[in-house]
N, C-alpha and C positions, 0 to 999 in steps of 0.2 A: 770382381769385388776384392778389396784388399783385406788383409788379415784383421786389422782393427775393426773394420765394418762387420765382418763375420762374427767376431767376438762380441761386439755390441749387440747385434741382432739376436744371437743365441742367448746372451745374458738377459735381454728384455723378455724373450719368450719364457725363459726359466723363472724370472722374477715375477711375471704375471701369474704364473701357476702357483708359485710359493706364496705370493701376497693373497691370492684368493683363498688358499688353504689357511693362512694365518688369520684372515678375517673370519672364516667359518669356525675355526677353533676358538677364537675369542668369543664369538657369539654363543657357541655351544657351552663354553665354560662359565660365562658371566651374564649372558643375555644381552650384552651391549656390544656395539661395534667398537673396534679400537679407535683411538683418537688419531687425528691427522698427523700429529707429531710422532706418535708411535709408528705409524705406517711409513712416514718419510724416513725416519731413522733406520728402520728395518730395511727399506729399499736401498738407501744409500750405502749402508754397510755391506749388504749382500751383493750389491752391484759391483762394488770395488773388488770384493773377494772373487766373484765370478769372472770378471774381466781378466784378472790376473791368472786364474786357473785355466780359463779357456785359452788365453793367449799362449800359455806355456805348452798347451797340447796341440796347437795348430801347426 
């Protein structure tokens, strides 16, 4: 497996966990699920950050 694939796979695993936590926090605080655009924005920004940080450390 190449470095980029490893970084992608790790980022996806971390993002799934973070997104699940974000959804649960939003439901707990407001009683509503976050909107699709909120979740997409969160995932895209976090994914870019994670890929960069993971790649630097591989």
